[in-house]
N, C-alpha and C positions, 0 to 999 in steps of 0.2 A: 504494500500500500504506500502511495506517495502522500506525504503529509505537507500541508501548507506551511509557509513561514510563520503564520499566526499560531498554528498548532505547536510548532517547534519552540517558539518563544514562550508560550504559556507553559510548556513542559519544562523548559529551563528554569522558570520561576518556582517550580515545585521541588527544588533540590532538597533531598533528605526525606521526601515523602515515602510512606510505606503503605498506607491505606487512604485511598482518595475517594471523595464524593464529587462527581461532576454534575452540577445542577444545570439542566437544560442541555443534555448531552447530544441531542440530535442523532447522528449516526454512530456515536461512541468512538469516533476516530481518535480523540484525545486520550480516552481511556486505553485504547489499543496501543497508542504510542508509549504511554507511561509504563504499561506492564511489560512491553516487549523490549524497550530500549532504555528505560530510566530506573529500573530496579524496584518499581512499585509492586508490592506483593498482591494487593487486591484493589480493584476499583469498582465503585458503584456508578453505573450509568443511569442517571435519574432524569425524568422528564414529566411534566404535568399532563402531556397529551399522549394518548395511546399510539397515534401514528408515528411520531418520532421514536417512540420506544420500540415499536416494531422494526423500524430501520436499524436501531441499535442491536436488537436481537439478531437481525440478519448479518450485520457486520461481525458480531461476536461468533456466530456460528461459522461463517465463511473463513474466519481466521483461526478457528479451533481454540478459542479463548474462554470457553464456558466455565472453566474452573477458576479463571482469573478475573472475570468481569461479571457482575450481577446487575441486570436491568431492574430498575425500581420505579414504579409509578408514584410520583410524589409532587405535591405542590411546594416548590422550594425545598426546604430542609425539614418539612413537617414529618416525614417518615423516618427521620434519623435522630440520633442522640449523640452525646459526647463520646461514647465508646466506639462509634462506628468508623470514624476516620480521623486521621491527624491532619489532613489537608482537604480543604473545600475549594472547589473552583466554581466561580460564577462568571461566565464570559458571554459577551454578545447581547447583553441586556441593558436597559436604561438604568440610570443611577437610582431613580425612585423605586424601581422594582427591586434592585439590590438592597436598598434600605429596608423595604418591607420584608424581604426574606431574612436578612440578618436580625431584624427586630424580633422575629419569632424564634430565633436560634441564638440566644446570647452566649451559648457554649462555644460557638465557632471562633477559633483563633485563641482560645484560652489554653493554659497549661502546656505551653510549648507548641500548640497547634498553629496552623497557618491558613490564611484565606487568600486565594488568588482572584483578583477582580480585573475584568477587562470591560469597563463601561462604554456604552455607545453615546449616551446623552446625560445631561444634568450632572456633569462631573463636579463642578464646584459645590453643588448641594450635597452630593455624596461625600466628598472629602471633608466638608465642614461637619457633616453628621458623624463621620468616622472619628474625627478629632474629639467631638463632644462626647462620644460614647467610649472614649478611652482606647482607641485603636492607634497603633503606631505603624506608619507606612515604612517598612524596612527596606524595600527595594521597589524601584519602578523603572520602566523602560519604554522606549518608543519601538513600535513594531511596524514595519513596512511589508505589506503583502500585496503584490501587484501594484495597483494605483492607489490602494487604500492605506491610510496611516492611522494607527491606533496607539493608545497607551494602555499599559497593564501594570498592576502593582501587587506586591506581596505584603499582607498586613498581619499583625499579631496584636494581642492585647498589650497595652503599655502606653506610656506618655508619648505622644507624637513628636518626633524630632525632624520631620521632613521639611519644615519651613514653608509649608503651603500657605499659611496665613499671610505671608509676605507677597504672595502672588495671586491674591484673590481666590485662593483654593483651586486654581486651575491645574497646578502641578507643584511638585516639590523641587528643592534645590538640586537633588541628584539628577533630575531630568535635564538640567542645563548642561551637564557633562556627558550626556548620552551622544554617541556619534551621529545619531539620526535626529538630534534636537532641531537642527535647522528646518527639517521637513515638517516637524510638528508645529514649530513656531509659524511657519508659512501658512499652515492650515488654520491656526488660530487667528493670524492676521487677516486672512481672507474672510473668516466668519465675523470677527468683531469689527473689522474695517468697514464692511458693508453696512452694519448697523450704525456705527458711529457717524459715517458720512450721511446716511439717511436722516439721522436725528439732527445733525448739524444743519442740513438743508431745511428741516422743519422748524428751525429756530431754537432748538434745544441745546443746552450746554452743560458740561460736567455731569453727564449721565454715567451710570455704572459701565455701560459698554464703551463710552468714550474714554473713561479712566483706564479700563483694561487695555484698550487699543494703544493708549500712550505708554502704558507699562510695557507692553510687548515690544513697541518700537524702541524702548530704551535698553532692551536686553541684547 
């Protein structure tokens, strides 16, 4: 099986994982990568919908990984508990959805456990919530997969030291040192620049979007 750059980057963020819960697993490709190439002993391929879970079962069967990957029908982490996995992955969802899932599973990321997040939207809201709930962003990186650019982070319980509050909770200091940071900066400049210019034309000044745009230009 050929794995995408996004899958490989998420797997790299799972260093040290032994038992993994992949929320929203789709075809269970990430689980397959982890158990075959990253030393993960067992993975739970979880999804809220029967259709994607059937796709996961098909992948598991085709690769002969029935003893390594267990498909689970679950709304977020509702079907799991603290002893089920040392690593939780939630990728390809909106930040608000991730907040809802983690709010119902306060055990995630505790006692040495880790959570891997790859949000698609509402990143500042998610990062602020993580800080307020006592999560520390240990690692974060930029991912380029084809024409798409993402960010992903590894979090654990603990006082946050990422410095995200200095950057409007868009990213942490570590991301500025990522080799692909210029690509992500350009993505943010495009997004916030369009809003800032539109607001300026409407006669608005010093809006949150305009302040973020100026901050990005200064980096």
